[in-house]
N, C-alpha and C positions, 0 to 999 in steps of 0.2 A: 936250192930252190928251183933251179932250172928244170929239174926232172918233174916238177909239179905244175909247170905252166901249160896252159892251153890244152890242146888235144892230148899231148904227151902226158900231161898231169893226170888226165882222166884215166889213161891206160895204166900209168904207174899206180894210182890209187886203187884201181880195180885188182891189179895183180897182187898188191900188198894185202888187200882184204882177203883174197882167196888164200894166200899163203898163211895169213894169220888164222883164218878159220880152220884150215887143216891142222895147223900146229896146236891150236887151243883144243880142238876136238880130240886129238890124240891123248892129251892128259886128262881131259874130262872123263874119257872112257876108263882110264886107270883109276880115277877117284870113285866112280860110281860102281865099279865091278863088285865090291863086297855086297852092295844092295841087290845087284843083279843075281848074284849067287844065292842070296837068301830067298829070292822069289822063284828062281828057275831051278835051283839045285844043281845036280851033276857037277860036283866039285872037281871031278877028275878031268873035266874039260876046261877048267878055269885058265890054265896056262896057255891052252890053244887059242884063246881069244886074242892074246898078244901076238902069238905066232902067226895066225892067219892074217891079221892086220899087217904085220911087218913084211911077211913074205909077199903078199899081194902088192904092197907098196913098191918093194924092190923090183918085182917082176914087171910091173906096169911101166916103170920109167923108160926103159929102152923101147918098149913097144909103142908107147905114145910118142916118144921122140921120133921114131921112124914114121909114124902116121902123120906127124906135123910136117916132116920133110916131103912126104908124098902128097898129102891132101890139103895142107895149109892149116894155119891156126884156127881160122874162123870155122872151118868144117869139122874140126876135132873138138872144139870147145863144148858144144851141146852134148855129144855122146859122153864125154868125160864127166861133165856136170851131172848128167842123167845117172851114170853109174854110181857116183858119190851119193846123190840124193836117194837112189834106190837102196843103197847100203844103209843109209840113215833110217829110211822107212821100215826096211826089213828088221833092223835092230830094234826100232821103237815098238814094233808090234810082235816081236818074237815070243811065241808061247813056250819055247824050250831053249835050252842052251845050244843045242845043235843048230837051230834056226838063227840064233844070235851069231854063231860062228860064220854062217853064210853071209849075214849082214855085215859083219866085220871084214870079211874077205872083200866084199864089194866096196865097202867104204875105203879099205886100204888101197884097192886098185884105183878108185877114183882119186884118192888123195895123192898117190904117186903120179897119176896122170896130170893132175893140176900142177904138181911140182915141175914135171917135165914141160908142160905147156908154158909155165911162167918163164923158165930158163930159155926155152926155144923162142918165145916171143921177144924177150930182151935181146937175144943174140941176133935175131933177124931184123929188128926194128930200130933199136937205138944206135945213134952214131958212136964211133969209137970213144970219144972223150966222155960220153955219159954212161956207157955200158958198165964200167966198173962201179960207178956210184949206185946204179940201180941193183946190180947184183949184191953189193954190200948191204943195201936196204933189205933185200929179200932174205939174206942170211941173218941179219940182225932181228928180223921179225920173229925168228924162232926163239928169241929170248922171252917173248910174250907168254907162251904157254906155261912156263915155269912160274910166272907171277900171277896169272889169271886162271889158268886151267883148273887146278885143284879147288880154289875157293868157289868158282862158278859151278863146278861139278857137285861139290858138297852142298852148296845152297840149293841147287835144283833137286838133288836126290832127297834132301831133308824137308823140302816144302811141297813141291807139286809132283814129285816122283821121278825116278831115274829114267823112265821112258821119254820124258820131255827133254832130256839132255840130247836125245837124237833128233827130236823134232825142231828144236829151237834154231839150228843152223839153216834150215831150209829157206826161210824168208830172206836170210842174208845171201844165200846162193842166188836166189832169183833177182834180188836187187843188184848184186854184182854183175850178173849176166846182162841185165839191162844197162848197167853203167858202161861196160867195156865193149859190148857187141858192135855198136856203131863205130868205135875207134879201131876195131880190128880190120876195117877196110884199108887202113894204112899199113898193115903188115904185108910185106912183099909176098906174092903168091909163089907156089912152088915153081922153080925154074927161072925165077927173076931174082937177081941179086940186089944187094945194097939195102941199107936201112931205109925204112919207110918214113921215119920221122927224122928230119935233119934239124 
């Protein structure tokens, strides 16, 4: 419970929501892709949707990690959120499978960036005795997509349409940004050591 108290609790909650959003979205995409293929065609590009998302995620983690070390978490948060949100919007409005690939690449880059941002923030901010607990929570949150991702994706695709599966996370992104931005003042700036939250 200590990790959820006071200003630290606000930061913990925000990081967990971001992590859960990226995790759930990854399985929502898998669930809705048959509907996407029926609308957009080009079955030969079907597998590349997964590949572009995964490769962008893997590539962005070290890049964003270095950016956090150089510019600080607060300065990196908005660009990373913007990339993820742009990927969602491009995917939601994609007229062809090729455009969807671009959207998924951006979404993967943003998702990997958010993962790196969460880990970097925990490493720089939380004291030693709390850091393992928060990292364990971030790892555990990845169980969530297996339970909620497919049902959510199927429900959205069968009711209001698959495009809304890419639109739905955007308000959550904005709310989470508003939640954690004031608390990021507590994260040590580049060149300053020590956890910001004791």
